[in-house]
N, C-alpha and C positions, 0 to 999 in steps of 0.2 A: 382547575388545574393551576398549580403554583408557577410563577414565573421563574425560569431557570437563569442562573448566573454562573459565569466562569471567570476566575481571576488568574491571570498569567503574570508572572513576576520575573523581572530581570534584575541583576545586580546584587547589592550587598544585603547583609542580614537585617539592616534597618528597613530596607524595602520589603523584605520577607515578613518582618514583624508587622509593618503597616498593612500589608496585604491580608494577613491573618486577621487583623483588627477590623478591616473593612468587610471581610467575609463574615465575621461574627455579627457586625451591624446588619448586614443584608439578610442573614439567616434569621435574626431576631425580628426582622420586618416581614418575614414570610417567603423570602426567596429560597429556592432550592439550588444548592451549589452542585455543579456537575463538572466533569472533565472538559478541558478546552476543546478536544476533538468531537465532543457531543453536539456542538453547534448550539450554544446557549442563546436564549433570547437577549440577554445582556452580557456583554464581554467587557471586562475591565483589564486594560493593559497597563501595568505598573512599570514604567520604563526606567532605564539607566542611560546615562550619557557620558560615562567615564572615558569611553573610547568611541571612535567612529564605527567600530564593529558593533557595539551595543546599540548605537543609533539605528544601524541597518537592521539588526535583529528585531528591534521594536517595530519598525515599519513593516517588516515581513510578517510579524505576528498579527498586526492590524489587517493586512491583506488576507492572511489565512483565515482569520475569524469570519470574514465575509464569504470566503469559499465554503466554510463549514455550514454557514447559515446566512444567505444573502439578506435576510430580513433582520439580522441581529443589530442591536443598538450598541455601538462601540464607544466606550469611555476611555480616554487616555489620561494618565496621570504620571507622577514620578518626576525624576530629574530632567529628562528630555522634554517633557511637557512644560516644566518650569522655565527652561532656557529658551525653547523655540516653539511656543504654542501655535503660532500662526501656520507654520508648515505642516504640523500634525493635523490641524483643523481642516486642511484642504484634502486630506486623504479620504477616499470614498468610504462611506459608512460611519465615519467619526461624527458623533452628535454632541459630544461634550468633552472639553479639555480642561482639566483642573490641575492646580499647582499642588505642591507638597503640603502647604498649610491647609488647603481646602479639603484634604482627605477626611478630616474630622467631621465635616458637614456633608458627606457624600449623599446621605439619604435625602436631605433637604434639596440638594442640587438636582438629584434625579427626579424629584417631584415636578419640576418645571418642564413641561412638554413643548419645547420650542420646535418650530419647523426648520429653522436654520441651526447650524452648529454654534454652540455657545462656548465661549472661553471664559473661565473663571480662574485667573492666575494673578494673585496679588504680589506685591513687592516684598519678597521674603526677607530681604536684607533689613527691612524696617521692623521686623518682629523681634521683640525683646524677651518673650517668654515662650514656653512650650506647653501646649495642652496635650498631656499624655493620652494616647489611645489605650483603652482598657481591653483586657483579654482574660478569658477564663480558660481557654484551651487553644491548642494548635491542631487544626484539622489535618488528620493523616500524617502527623509528625510525632516522632518519638522523643524529641527534645524541644524545649520551649525557649523563646527569646523574650527578653524584657528590655525595652528601650529606656536607657538612663539619661540620654543626652542627644541633641541633634545640632547640626550646623558645625561650622569650622571657621576659625579665625587665622589659620596658618598661611593661607595664600601661597602655597608652593607654586612656582612659576609655570608648571605644566598642568595644573589641576583646575577644573571648572566647578568642582563641588561646592566651594564657598558661595558661588553665585546661585547654585541650584538649591542649597540647603540653608543659606543664611548664616547669621551669627551663631556662635556656640551658645546653646541654651540648655540648662540642666533641669531634669525632673527632680522634684523634692524627694528627700530620703523616705518620708512617710509613704508617698505614692509608690515608690519602688519596692519597699518592703512589703506593702500590702499586696502588690502584684505577685511578688515572689512567693509569699505565703499561700496565696490562693492557687497558684499553679502547682506548687509542690504538694498541696493538699489534694489536688486533682490527679495526682499520680505521676507527674513528670519527674523522672529520676535525675535529669540534668537540665539546668537552665543557663542560658548564655546571656551575659550582659552586653548589649549592643549600643551602638551610637556611631556618629561620624568621627568624633574626636574625644574618646572617652577619657583619655589622660588629662583632659582639660575639665573634667567633671567638677562641678561645684564652684568654679571660680567666678561665676556670674551670680551666685546666690548670696543672700544677705542673712546671717553672716557668711562669709566665704568659707567653703570647706573643700575637701579634695576626695580623690578616689579611695585613698586609704581610710579616711573617716567613714565613707559609705560602707566599705567592707567590714569595718569594725561594728557598725550598727547592724548590718545583716547578720553577723555572727551572734549578736545578742537577741536576735528575733526568733520566731518560731519556724523559720525556714529550715527544711530538711532536704537532703539530697546533696548533689554536688553542683558547684557553680563554675562556669567557664567565663573567662574574660576575652573580649574582642581585642582588636589591634590597639597597641599603645605606643606612642611615639618614644624614641630612645631618650629624648631629653625630659620625658615625663615619667621615667622609671627610676626614681631614686632608690638607694639601698634600703631605706625604711619600707618602701612598697614591695620590692621584689623579695626581701627577706620575710616579710609578713606572708606573702603568697606562698613562698616555699615552705613555710612552717605550718600552714593551714591545710590539714588533710581533707577539708571539705571544698577547697578550691582546686580545680584541675591543674596539675603541673604542666602548664602550657602557656608559653609566652609568644605572642605574635608581634614582632617588632619590625617596622619598615626600615630597610636600609636605603633602597632606591639607587645608589651608585657607590662604587668602590674607588672613587677618585675625588679628592677634596675640591678641585676646581669645579667639577660638575655639580657636586653637592652645593657649592656656593651659588652657582647659576640657577640651581633648582630652588633656591631660597630655603635650603635645609640647614638648620642652625647647629651643626655638630661636625666633627671630623671623622675620618675613617678610623683613626687611632682611638678616639672616644668610643665609637661604636664597637670596635673589636674588643676593647677592654670590658665593656658592658656585657657582651655576649659571653665572654670567657668567665667573668665573675658569676653570672647566673648559672652557667654550666657547672662551675666548680661547686657552687652552693647546692645545686639540684641536678646531679648528672643524669637522672632518669627523665627529666622534664623535656617535653617537646619545645623546640625553639624554631618558630617559623619566621622567615624573612621575606620581605617584598623587594624586588629589584626591577628597575626600569632600564631597558636597553634601547639604544638608538636615539638618545637625547641629542638635540642639535649640537653639532660640533664634536660629538664623541669620537675620538681618534682610536685607531687600532691599539695604541699603547694604553689609553685610558680604559678601553674595554678589557685589555689583558690584566690591568690592575684590579678591576672588579672581579675577574675570574680568580686571580691569585688570592684576593682577600676572602672570597667565598670558600675556596679550597682550604684555607687556613683556619676557618672558624668551626666550632663544634655545634652546628645547627642540624635540624632534622627535616625541615620542610622549606621548600623554596617556591614562591609564587612569582612567575616571570611575566612582566607586562611590556610588550613592545610599545615604544613611544607612539602616542597618537596625538596629532596636532588638534588642539581644541581652540576654536575661534573665540577670541576674547581673553585668552591667557597670554602672558608675556612670551612663553616659549613658542607660541604659534608664529611669531614674527622674528624669531631669532635667526641669524644667518647660519649657513652650513647645515641645512636640513638633510638628513641621511635618506638614502633610497630605501624603499620597502624591501628590496632583496637583501641588502646588508642587515637591516633590522631583523628580518626573518631568520637569517643565518645565525646571527648572534643570539637570538632568543632560543633557538634550538640547542646551541652549545650550552647555554646556561641551564636549560631544562635537564640536560644530561648530568650536569654537576649536581643538580637537585635530586635527581633519581638515585644517584650513587650515595648521596648523603642519607636519604630516606632508607635505602636498602641497608646501609651500615647501621643506622639507628635501630631499625626493626630487628636485625639479627641479634642484637644484644639481649633481646627478651625471650629468645627461644629457650624453653624450659621453665620460664617464669609464669607466675599467676597474675592475671590482670582482670579487673572488673570492666565489662563492656556494656554499653546500652545498645540493644538490638535495634537496627534500623532497616528500612526498605523492604523490598519484596524478595521472593525466592529466586535464585538463579543457580540452576544445576544442582539442586538439592542443598544449597548453602544460602545462608542469610548473613549479611554483614552487620558488624557491630563496631562501636567506636569506644576506644579506651580513653581513660582520663588524660593520658599523654598523647592523644590525637592519632593513635594508630588504628588503621582499619583492620579488623579481624573477622575472618569468615568462619562460621560455625555451621554444623548440620542443622537444618530447619526443624528437625524433630525435637519437640519439647521446648521450643523457644517461640516467642511472638514479639512483634514490634513494640517497642517501648519498655521491654523487660530489661532489668539490670541483672546480669549473670556473671559468674566468675568462671574463667577458663584458664587452661594451661596452654601456653603457646607451643604448638608442635612444629612449626616451620614456616617457611616463606610460601606465599600463595599469590600468584599473579601480581597485582599492584599492592599487596598487603601481606598479612599474616594469616595463618590458619590455626584455629584453636579447638581444644577439646573441652567440653563441658565438665565441670567438676561436680 
């Protein structure tokens, strides 16, 4: 009987990509991948540490793994493991803690059968190159991810990720194109380019290149299907790049741009190198050029010292901008970051109230954006399972569209007419 393995993942698309790559390694070595609740012999928890809440979720998943199977061997990796391996190694059932760099040699590390918990976490800040994990498919996913970059050099004052992911390191163009061509040939209608800081892509390569150059090379390749880009910093979206994206019908009309705060003083203390005026002008320019494009923003509320007036300025800026999606992050104090020791830390109650208010703004923006497409035709990639006779799909401009499950299956690209609003998205009729 084959050894069973379960991989549970928290956090960003980079983590999801790396979990899929580890899963493929394990399956090629003879492991049978099963659901987390099945109580696998081997459980890998790929952690996130962007907030205290994700740390807690990671610890809970480790404990749950032991409840599903008290004999399971638990391996912990990811950003939480990179930052605090000692505390994770002390949790019952954990036999191995590995860092983000060590994910590529998972099979080798599993082969050592130590009686005590082993920690294999290197100093990721010393790494100058990236060894891309290869993938031929994504288990039970309708869309695929390709990692083009890892690490971050920005050092925003609230963020622990540069310490967990290391320096910005880029995958070569040839390796990226090869991965894209293989995945599209295997039937994935949409592929997402992921990384921690993709707007910085290619700056570490010799000769130095950039994200626009990469996209131009992909356009000349045998890649088919549609491409979606991950989050890009506002200072790394020059007109040449967003104009190219807007004109390319094979790239999804979807821009994800972190704002983080609507007050210039807070942006400065966050170590964000732009102003609210610059950001507002950028969003308006993109919207004018591509009015049907999804524009997603990130915002952090409850940053130390954020006054009622500064919070109101954030709300006013958001209400004035033509965006479609809003991701709200309550400030979370991360040990080792400058923001963790800043004075005037806000109470959890205030942060929670402000986050709720911002989410309402985001809901209204998304509702208004979706309404514009009623009566229009959109191409959607079918995702997920059936719910009430409906199955959801994702449009190129990042709208969730529910369609009857009859005659559709996961991973299929179909054209629909948008009939109306449905719960947290739209409802479509197959053409």
